[in-house]
N, C-alpha and C positions, 0 to 999 in steps of 0.2 A: 286653958288652949290660948298661944298668942298669934296673934295676925294681925294682919293690916286692912284698913278698906280703902279700896282703889275708887277714884273718881277719872273721869274721860274725859278732854275736853278739846278732842283732832278741830284744826279749823279749813285744814284741805280741803274737805269736802266743800262747805262755803266757798270758797273764793276761786272751787273749780264752775261753782252756778252762779257766780256772782263776778266776774271778773273786773276790775280796776274798782271794786266796794270795799269801803274797809270793812274789819270784820265787826257785827253787832248782830244782836240778840233781844226779841220783845221784855219789854224791860217786866212782864210775868213771870217770863222765864227767869230771867237774873233771881227776883225772888224765890221760885218755888227751887235753883237749885240752891241758895241759899239756906232754906232751912232744910233741902237735903244733910246739906254738908253737918248742919246744927245740930241736928236730928242724928245722927251716925254719931259724932263726937260722941254725945248726951246720954244715948241709948246702949252702945257698943263699946263705949270707953276701951277704943285701939288706936294707933296713930291714924290718921287718915292722909291720902297720900293723893295729889294730882298727876298725872299724866298727863301733858299740852305740849303745844311748840311755844315760838318765841310769840307768834302773834296770836293765841289764847292767855298766854301769861301776861303779854301788854294789856289785852282786856281783860283780864280778871285782875288785876292791877288799879288800874282806874274806876274797876263796878267793887272795891275791895272786897275780892273774895279771895286775893290770895294769902294774905294773914290768917285766912282761917285754916291753912292747912298745916299740919306737921312733917310732911317732906313734897319736893316738886321735882321732876322728873319732866323737862324738857329735850334732853339728847337724845328720847327714843324716838318719835314725831318728829323730831327738825330731823333725824336721818332717816326717816321715813318718806319723809315729804320730797326728798331726791327722788325715789323712786316714779317712772314714767305711771303708774296706776291711775287708770280713770275714778278720781276719788266720788264724784259728785254720782254714780253709781254704785262704787263699791263707799256708801258712806258711814257703815260701822266696820271698816277695814282694819282704823288706826283701832277701835277697841280690842280686836280682835288683836290685832299684834301685842299690849299690851297686855290680855290674860296668858298669851304664849311666854312672854319675860317677865313676869314680877314674881318672884320667890315665893310659893306654896308651901301653907295656907294663906288664902287671901279670901278677899269678899268683894267681887267690883259689884257694883251700884251703878245705873244711869243716873243722871244726873236731875231725872224725877219721881228718883226712887225713895219716898221717905220711909225712915223707918220709925216705929213707935211702941219698941221694945225691946230689950236686950234680946241677943240671940238663944236660943236654947240651947242647951249641955246635944243631947241629942242631934242637932247638925255636925258639929267635929265630929263623930261617927264613919261622915260618908266623906266619899270620893268628891262627890258631886250635889250637889243641890243648888236646883234650878225653881222659876219664880211658879210657873205651872208648864202644863203641856198643851201642845197648840191643833187645834185639827183646820187643817189649812183647804182651803177652795178660792177658786177665783182667779188673779193669776197669782197668788201666791204656791198653787199648785203646781208639784212638778212632777211628772212621770216617767219612767221608765226611756220612754219614746220622745220627751225634752232631750232625756241625758244621752241619750243614741245621736239625736240629730245635734247636737251643741257638741259633743265628744269631749264632756266635761269628763277631766283628769279623779277620777271618783272612783274606788273598787267597794265602798260597801255602803254605797245606795240602799237605799228601804224603799221602795215609794209607798207604802202603805201604815210606814209607822205612824207615832206622832210625834210634835218636834217639841221641843225643849224653847222654852221663853230664855229668854237673857239678860232680861233687865236687874237682874238677881243673880249671881253666882258665887258661890264660895266654892271655892278648891280646895283639894288637898292630894292629889295625884300626879307626880311626875310626868308620868307615862302617859296619862291623858293629855295634860298639858301640853307636851312634845308634840304627841298624837294627831293632836289637835291643832297646833298653828302648823302644822305639816300640811298637813289637807287642807285646812286655808290656803297657803301660801300656794299651791299648788293652781288649785281654782282661780285665784284672783291673779295670777302672773299669765296666764294661759289669754291670748289674742282669740275673741269670737266677733261674728260677727254683727252682736248686739249683745248688749245684757240685761236681760228683762227684768223685772221684782224678783220671781222664781229663782233665779242665779245668782239674784244679791243674799237673798235670804238663805241659800243653803250654803252659802258660804259661811255664813254668819252663826245659825241656829242650826242647821240640818247637819250639817259636819260635825258641828258637840255633840246632838245625837247617835247619829253613825259610830262616832267612834267608842263612845261612851257604852255601846251596842257590841261592837267589836270585842273590846276587852274587856266584857264583862264585868265594869264599874260597878259600885254602893254608890245609885242614884235616889238623891230622895228631891220631892219638891214642897212646898208651901203650901198648896190646892188641891183640893179632892177632888178637882172640878175639870175641865178644859176648857182653853179658849175659842170660838167658834169664827173663822172668820168670815167675812160679807153673810154677818147676822144681819136680818133687820132690823134686830134690835138698836143695833149702832147707827140705821138709816132713817127710821122713823122717831125714835126718845119720842113718843109721845103719850100721854094718858091712852089707856084704855087698847093701845096698839098690838099688846099681848094676848086680847082674847080674839084678835084672826086666826081664824084655820089656817094649820100649821102653819104655824108663827114660828121662826128660828132667833132663839136667845142666840146673846152673846157667850153667855156659860151654859155646860153641858153636866150634867154629872157621869163618871164615869165608876163603876164601884171597885173594878179593875187598878187601880189607885190606892196601892195601901200604904205608900212611904209618905204621904201629905204631913206638917211638920205646920202644928198651929203656930203662929209668926203673925203679929197687927204690924200693916203698913198701910202706904196711902199709894198707888201708883199712879201719879196725875198724868201718863200717856194716853189712860181714855179719857182722859177730859179734853187736851190740849186744844184738840180741832174744832171743841165747841167753842173753847176759851176764844178763840182766832174768830168764832161769827159771830158769839152772840153776847152783847155787853151787860146783859142783868147777870147769866150765868157766866159771866168771865168778872166781873167784880164783887160778886159774892164767894167765888172763889179766892180772889185776891183778900178780902176780907180774910176770909177763913185764913189764909197763910198768915198773913202780918197778926193773925191772933196770936196767933201759934209760936211768930216772931218776939215778940212782946215779951212772952213766958221766959224768954233766953235772955232777953235784954233785963230782965225780973232775976237771972237766975235758978230760975225754978220750971220744972214743967208736971203736966196732970200727970 
């Protein structure tokens, strides 16, 4: 199956939140992104394409990442930057635009999603394969009353279903792609009294799940477990915490998830908040990333 691998670096959210500052990322994020790109090229053996804007292109050029891509599109996000969208709030909208534009089949990867094996052939039989399902709580949870109070223009909302994580998105359905883009634009182009976290996440992940269910798409995922938002595990991160009565883990097993696909990867998103706060943890993770990078430099991977 011929397909492309897609990465996105949309800088508008940064400039929306950081007026009169030059675009930049922490050095460890650049390292993560570089390893993600190189591993994708090595294991997936497919053309790797970057969607970015002029600021993102200049920054990646400075960091010597541009040369790693087989194809680069700046027109799509440069054009999208002309919109009056509050990019600081709808900060993943650029990703949704790209997912709605790129010719399927393709595989979108977050910049911190590091693949460690080739894609199993089973993936190509699905309309959509995503990372895992999520059970939202806290300020990510959205109710039918929230939809009514904010007058969100969505007619396929389902308060009770699990949400797909979109850090890994294999898409091979033009019908689902078109529906997703249309529903996304309806939500983000409307004016609201404010944009809470649940509304932003709805526009990204939630809508993809609702559209797939409405269209009866064939959907698979990488994990046979669901992510539990606002778990104690993500707050405590300490030895023995899981012995506490009623302890809520980050992952919960759900027997009904039948369509999981075995695939090795490292999604560093789970750990970046720790990297920002804990120098020892950050140094250990950077060391592991550099070890992977050295294998690339030696033209070999384990």
